[in-house]
C-alpha positions as a printed Julia matrix, in Angstrom:
241×3 Matrix{Float64}:
  11.76  -18.96  -17.71
  14.42  -17.38  -15.46
  15.06  -14.65  -18.03
  11.35  -13.97  -18.37
  10.62  -13.85  -14.63
  13.51  -11.63  -13.59
  14.42   -9.82  -16.81
  11.15   -9.3   -18.69
   8.22   -9.57  -16.27
   9.3    -6.58  -14.13
   9.14   -4.3   -17.18
   5.77   -5.72  -18.24
   4.57   -4.95  -14.71
   5.87   -1.39  -14.92
   4.3    -0.88  -18.36
   0.91   -2.09  -17.1
   1.21    0.21  -14.07
   2.04    3.32  -16.11
  -0.45    2.56  -18.9
  -3.2     1.86  -16.37
  -2.58    5.08  -14.47
  -2.59    7.07  -17.72
  -5.8     5.42  -18.92
  -7.61    5.92  -15.6
  -6.57    9.59  -15.44
  -7.54   10.19  -19.05
 -10.79    8.25  -19.3
 -11.98    7.35  -15.79
 -11.29   10.26  -13.47
 -14.63    9.87  -11.71
 -13.77    6.23  -11.08
 -10.41    7.17   -9.53
 -11.69    6.58   -6.04
 -11.82    4.08   -3.2
 -15.58    3.72   -3.85
 -16.14    3.98   -0.13
 -18.92    1.83    1.32
 -18.94    3.64    4.66
 -22.51    4.76    4.07
 -23.61    1.11    4.37
 -21.62    0.21    7.48
 -19.01    2.13    9.45
 -18.54    0.43   12.84
 -16.41   -2.46   11.58
 -14.84   -0.26    8.91
 -13.51    2.1    11.58
 -11.48   -0.8    12.98
 -10.49   -2.67    9.83
  -9.49    0.27    7.64
  -6.93    1.87   10.01
  -5.47   -1.55   10.83
  -4.97   -2.37    7.17
  -3.66    1.05    6.13
  -1.17    1.41    8.98
  -0.03   -2.18    8.54
   0.47   -1.88    4.79
   2.32    1.44    5.16
   4.82   -0.18    7.53
   5.13   -3.15    5.16
   5.85   -0.83    2.22
   8.37    1.13    4.27
  10.15   -2.1     5.17
  10.31   -3.13    1.52
  11.7     0.23    0.47
  14.45    0.05    3.1
  15.21   -3.6     2.45
  15.38   -3.32   -1.34
  16.81    0.13   -1.92
  19.06    0.82    1.07
  22.31   -1.15    0.51
  23.66   -3.29    3.31
  26.86   -1.22    3.37
  24.83    1.87    4.29
  23.23    0.31    7.36
  26.57   -1.11    8.45
  28.1     2.37    8.15
  25.63    3.72   10.72
  26.34    0.81   13.05
  23.49   -1.57   12.26
  24.86   -5.1    11.96
  23.28   -7.7     9.71
  22.03   -9.64   12.74
  20.38   -6.52   14.19
  18.82   -5.69   10.85
  17.55   -9.26   10.53
  15.89   -9.16   13.96
  14.31   -5.78   13.28
  13.1    -6.97    9.87
  11.81  -10.24   11.3
   9.87   -8.89   14.27
   8.93   -5.51   12.82
   7.97   -6.94    9.45
   5.97   -9.76   11.01
   4.08   -7.34   13.27
   3.3    -5.04   10.33
   2.25   -8.0     8.21
  -0.06   -9.33   10.92
  -1.65   -5.9    11.36
  -2.24   -5.56    7.61
  -3.5    -9.15    7.43
  -5.93   -8.61   10.3
  -7.2    -5.46    8.63
  -7.78   -7.05    5.24
  -9.42  -10.14    6.77
 -11.86   -7.86    8.6
 -12.49   -5.9     5.4
 -13.2    -9.1     3.47
 -15.44  -10.37    6.29
 -17.3    -7.07    6.27
 -17.89   -7.29    2.52
 -18.7   -10.99    2.33
 -20.68  -11.74    5.48
 -21.41   -8.71    7.6
 -23.47   -6.47    5.35
 -25.37   -7.39    2.2
 -25.26   -3.92    0.54
 -21.48   -3.83    0.98
 -21.19   -7.2    -0.75
 -23.36   -6.04   -3.65
 -21.07   -3.04   -4.07
 -18.02   -5.33   -4.42
 -16.89   -5.76   -8.03
 -15.06   -8.67   -9.66
 -11.76   -6.78   -9.76
 -12.16   -5.98   -6.05
 -12.34   -9.71   -5.36
  -9.27  -10.39   -7.53
  -7.4    -7.59   -5.77
  -8.2    -9.02   -2.34
  -6.97  -12.48   -3.38
  -3.66  -11.17   -4.77
  -3.15   -8.79   -1.86
  -3.77  -11.54    0.7
  -1.43  -13.89   -1.18
   1.32  -11.26   -1.28
   1.11  -10.58    2.47
   0.9   -14.25    3.45
   3.74  -15.33    1.16
   5.96  -12.49    2.36
   5.46  -13.5     5.98
   5.93  -17.19    5.13
   9.19  -16.46    3.31
  10.52  -14.44    6.22
   9.46  -16.87    8.94
  10.8   -19.88    7.02
  14.31  -18.44    7.45
  13.87  -16.96   10.92
  16.79  -18.8    12.54
  20.26  -17.27   12.87
  20.7   -14.31   10.56
  17.99  -15.59    8.24
  18.2   -15.35    4.48
  20.18  -12.28    3.44
  18.03  -11.06    0.54
  20.01   -7.82    0.49
  22.79   -9.74   -1.24
  20.55  -11.08   -4.01
  16.99   -9.78   -4.38
  17.8    -6.19   -3.38
  20.65   -5.62   -5.87
  18.56   -7.35   -8.56
  15.7    -4.94   -7.87
  18.03   -1.95   -8.07
  19.55   -3.24  -11.31
  16.11   -3.01  -12.95
  16.32    0.77  -12.82
  19.56    0.76  -14.81
  17.78   -1.24  -17.56
  20.42   -3.94  -17.1
  18.69   -6.54  -14.88
  21.2    -8.86  -13.25
  19.12  -12.04  -13.37
  22.06  -14.14  -12.14
  21.52  -12.64   -8.68
  18.2   -14.49   -8.45
  19.87  -17.88   -8.83
  19.57  -19.78   -5.58
  16.93  -17.51   -4.07
  14.54  -19.57   -1.89
  11.32  -20.56   -3.64
   9.07  -18.72   -1.19
  10.9   -15.47   -1.87
  10.55  -16.05   -5.61
   6.82  -16.7    -5.3
   6.44  -13.59   -3.13
   8.28  -11.51   -5.74
   6.08  -12.76   -8.59
   2.86  -12.15   -6.63
   4.18   -8.7    -5.7
   4.66   -7.85   -9.37
   1.14   -9.06  -10.12
  -0.19   -6.8    -7.37
   1.7    -3.79   -8.73
   0.28   -4.45  -12.21
  -3.26   -4.62  -10.76
  -3.06   -1.33   -8.86
  -4.35    1.03  -11.6
  -7.3    -1.22  -12.4
  -8.64   -1.55   -8.85
  -9.57    0.66   -5.91
  -5.87    0.58   -4.9
  -5.34    3.36   -7.45
  -6.3     5.84   -4.74
  -2.78    5.5    -3.27
  -1.61    7.78   -6.08
  -3.99   10.57   -5.06
  -3.24   10.97   -1.37
  -4.35   14.46   -0.24
  -0.84   15.64    0.6
  -1.8    19.22   -0.25
  -4.04   19.31    2.81
  -0.92   19.4     4.97
   0.07   22.75    3.47
  -3.23   24.49    2.67
  -4.21   27.68    4.54
  -6.51   27.47    7.51
 -10.21   27.48    6.72
 -11.99   30.1     8.85
 -15.5    29.22    9.98
 -17.81   31.89   11.43
 -20.95   31.13   13.39
 -24.31   32.63   12.45
 -27.61   33.04   14.25
 -29.51   29.8    13.49
 -32.81   31.7    13.65
 -31.74   34.18   10.99
 -32.91   33.29    7.5
 -31.82   34.78    4.24
 -28.9    37.17    3.74
 -27.45   39.0     6.71
 -28.78   42.56    7.04
 -26.3    45.33    6.51
 -25.17   47.13    9.67
 -23.46   50.44    9.99
 -20.14   50.74   11.73
 -18.03   48.0    13.21
 -19.54   44.61   13.91
 -18.3    42.38   16.7
 -16.81   39.19   15.29
 -18.45   35.96   16.44
 -16.69   32.77   17.55
């Protein structure tokens, strides 16, 4: 079981992620969307959606730093393990609470607040919400269960194990002795990654980054009473606002 969980399951997860993204792009491009339900209700969505998205972005950033930035690097820039632990504890908990509040409001909005929104919710949406909630809650529980002192130093076990996966030589021995809550969080996290291409979460791979670099779009006003094409005028025409 240990070999399967930490030496085989991560690659099954990655295969499902890549295969799902390829299949969606090849056969379901029109379904590659968030399937926004804003047309049904927007007041609660305007609160819940930013809370969830900002919270989950901070959570992801924390995971990237914690798993892929070695402890020796942070110590080199003067960040002690105790300082890192406090920042991870309070910052991670705050980000987790923000994401949790956002997703709870989103689920409430779909389940209780608006009937058309609920009817637009598919079975895989419901499964995604369950796994996503479980991942957030278990991550916070794992962190808070070792909040005292310097906490559990996962950068000596889970982080190097995660990095070893990319060398195709997973060091499963590093996961021996990892607290159960961290193990459960890791397994649920892999399940969530595998689900991404098959749910609305796929939209994270199509963020409109190009909008940051596109040219300005110039809008010109026209006389609202004028119908049809603009009549031709001789000479120079004064530009409108």
